[in-house]
C-alpha positions in Angstrom: 64.3 95.0 67.9 62.3 96.2 70.5 63.0 97.8 73.7 62.6 94.7 75.9 65.3 93.0 73.5 67.6 95.6 73.9 68.1 95.9 77.1 68.1 91.8 77.4 70.5 91.2 74.7 72.8 94.5 76.5 73.0 92.5 79.8 73.7 89.3 78.2 76.7 91.2 76.2 77.5 92.7 79.7 78.0 89.0 81.5 79.0 87.3 78.4 81.6 89.5 77.3 83.9 88.9 80.5 83.6 85.0 80.6 85.0 82.3 78.4 82.4 81.9 75.8 82.1 84.1 72.6 79.8 86.7 73.4 79.4 87.5 69.5 78.4 84.1 68.8 76.3 83.4 71.1 74.6 87.0 70.9 73.8 86.4 67.1 72.7 83.3 67.3 70.0 84.1 70.1 69.0 87.5 68.1 68.5 84.6 64.9 67.0 81.5 67.1 64.9 82.9 69.6 64.1 86.7 68.6 63.5 86.4 65.2 66.5 89.1 64.0 68.2 88.9 60.4 71.9 87.9 60.8 72.9 91.5 59.2 70.8 93.2 62.2 72.4 91.2 64.8 75.5 91.2 63.3 75.4 95.2 63.7 74.0 94.6 67.2 76.4 92.9 68.4 79.3 95.3 67.5 77.5 98.1 68.9 77.0 95.6 72.7 80.8 95.6 72.5 81.6 98.9 72.8 79.3 99.4 75.8 81.5 96.5 77.6 84.4 98.5 76.5 83.2 101.2 78.1 82.5 99.6 81.0 86.2 98.1 81.5 87.4 101.7 81.4 85.4 103.1 84.1 86.2 100.2 85.8 89.6 100.7 85.4 89.7 104.2 85.2 93.0 104.8 87.3 95.1 102.2 85.3 94.0 104.1 82.1 94.4 107.2 83.4 98.4 106.5 84.6 98.8 104.8 81.2 97.5 107.8 79.2 99.5 110.0 81.5 102.7 108.2 81.2 102.7 107.4 84.9 102.8 104.0 84.4 104.5 103.1 81.4 104.5 99.6 81.8 101.1 99.3 81.2 101.1 101.5 78.3 103.5 99.6 76.4 101.9 96.2 77.3 98.4 97.9 75.8 100.4 99.6 72.7 102.0 96.0 72.3 99.2 94.2 72.8 96.7 96.0 70.6 99.4 96.5 67.3 100.1 92.5 67.7 96.2 91.8 67.5 95.1 94.5 65.1 97.8 92.7 62.4 96.6 89.3 63.3 92.7 90.3 63.6 92.8 92.2 60.6 94.4 89.6 58.8 92.2 86.5 59.9 89.0 88.1 59.5 88.9 88.2 55.8 90.3 84.5 55.9 88.0 83.1 58.5 85.0 85.6 58.6 82.7 82.7 57.0 83.7 79.5 59.0 81.3 77.8 61.4 81.3 79.3 65.2 81.7 75.5 66.0 85.4 75.6 64.9 86.0 78.1 67.6 84.2 76.3 70.0 86.0 73.1 69.7 89.4 75.3 70.1 87.8 77.0 73.3 86.8 73.4 74.4 91.0 72.3 74.1 92.0 75.3 76.2 89.2 74.4 78.6 90.2 70.8 79.5 93.9 72.1 79.3 92.9 74.5 82.1 91.3 72.0 83.6 94.4 69.5 84.0 96.3 72.2 84.9 94.2 73.0 87.9 94.6 69.6 89.0 98.0 69.3 88.7 98.3 72.7 90.4 96.0 71.4 93.5 97.7 68.5 93.4 101.4 70.0 93.6 100.1 71.9 96.8 100.6 75.6 97.2 101.4 77.2 93.9 104.9 79.4 93.8 106.3 81.4 91.1 103.3 83.1 90.0 103.4 87.0 89.1 101.8 90.0 89.0 103.7 91.8 86.5 103.6 90.6 82.8 106.9 90.1 81.0 107.7 90.7 77.3 107.1 86.8 76.2 103.5 87.7 78.5 103.0 90.6 76.4 103.6 89.0 73.0 101.2 85.8 74.0 98.4 88.0 75.2 98.4 89.6 72.2 98.9 86.7 69.8 95.7 85.6 71.9 94.0 88.4 71.4 94.4 88.5 67.8 93.5 85.1 66.9 89.9 85.5 68.8 88.5 87.0 66.0 88.0 83.1 64.9 84.0 82.6 65.1 83.2 81.4 67.9 86.7 81.9 70.2 86.0 84.1 73.3 88.3 87.2 73.8 88.4 87.3 77.0 88.4 83.7 77.5 91.5 82.6 75.3 93.5 85.9 76.8 92.8 85.4 80.5 93.6 81.7 79.7 97.0 82.7 78.0 98.0 84.8 80.9 97.1 82.2 83.8 99.1 79.5 81.9 102.0 81.8 81.7 102.0 82.1 85.9 100.1 85.5 86.2 98.2 85.4 88.8 94.5 84.8 88.5 93.6 88.5 89.4 96.0 90.4 87.6 95.6 88.1 84.4 91.7 89.1 84.4 93.1 93.1 84.8 95.1 92.7 81.9 92.7 90.7 79.8 90.1 93.3 80.8 92.4 96.4 80.0 93.5 95.1 76.6 90.3 94.9 75.7 89.6 98.5 75.7 91.9 99.3 72.6 91.1 96.2 71.0 87.1 95.9 70.4 87.4 99.8 69.9 89.5 99.5 67.3 88.1 96.4 66.2 84.2 96.7 66.0 84.7 100.2 64.8 86.4 98.6 62.0 84.2 96.0 61.3 81.2 99.0 61.3 83.0 100.6 59.2 83.3 97.6 56.4 79.8 96.6 57.0 78.0 99.9 57.5 76.5 101.6 61.0 73.6 103.2 62.1 72.2 103.6 65.8 68.5 103.6 66.5 67.5 104.2 70.1 67.0 100.3 71.0 71.0 100.2 70.1 71.7 102.9 72.7 69.9 101.3 75.6 71.0 98.0 74.5 74.4 99.6 74.7 73.7 101.1 78.4 72.8 97.7 79.3 75.9 96.3 78.1 77.6 99.3 79.9 76.2 98.6 83.4 76.0 94.5 83.5 79.7 94.7 82.3 80.8 96.5 85.6 78.9 94.2 87.5 80.3 91.2 85.8 83.8 92.7 86.2 83.3 93.2 89.9 82.0 89.5 90.2 85.3 87.9 88.6 87.6 89.9 89.9 86.3 89.1 93.5 86.3 85.2 92.5 90.1 85.6 91.7 90.6 87.3 95.1 88.7 84.8 96.9 89.8 81.6 94.9 93.1 80.1 94.9 94.9 79.7 91.4 94.2 75.7 90.9 90.5 76.5 91.9 90.4 79.6 89.6 91.7 77.5 86.5 89.6 74.8 87.1 86.6 77.4 87.0 87.7 78.9 83.9 88.4 75.8 82.4 84.5 74.5 82.8 83.2 77.7 81.6 85.5 77.1 78.6 83.8 73.9 77.8 80.1 75.4 77.5 79.7 76.6 73.9 80.1 72.5 73.3 76.8 71.9 75.0 75.3 73.8 72.1 77.6 72.2 68.9 
């Protein structure tokens, strides 16, 4: 992998990670089919690039992270501990079961979620102004989000897509659903990807660091873009938008 490829892959990871499409699955496909990079190296690169986007979430939500660590926001800290515990337990168990499955399984599953979101958004628009939306996550929301993140280990299934979708369908406001999804990705990605790196071998080259830096910068930009969209577009339209994006992987099956 040369310098240009490393930067390109980092930028793609930065944008893919926060969209409801599998960033890891799509990057491996791009590296295999377009760049001629072997599967083992592609897997290693995708692991490292995920750390770049996790760091972008840390920087963008640094106040929230600091408040949780300093125990100033015990609610958020509890949310992160519970979702991470559930995610690691489910994801760790599923990894050894589904690691050899086709990526199309996750894409088809996400497609079903996408269709459900579009239908939900249409119903909400027909019903008029949405009421009863919440900014805070309940215990039930927390458990559902943790389970959703845990099963995102299924090949082709987007972590951000399924966690955001789960929170949206639980009546959490779009802006806050994105915020919770991005925040819960930090410990999950660091723990999960580090674990995979240990199991599959891990080494860092100069090109990898460039890719990581690119993923970091692009990740911050994409978080800003999606957050602004969530703020300006009403809940029903945003749900339809997210659902439409969820269907994109089906075009490549």
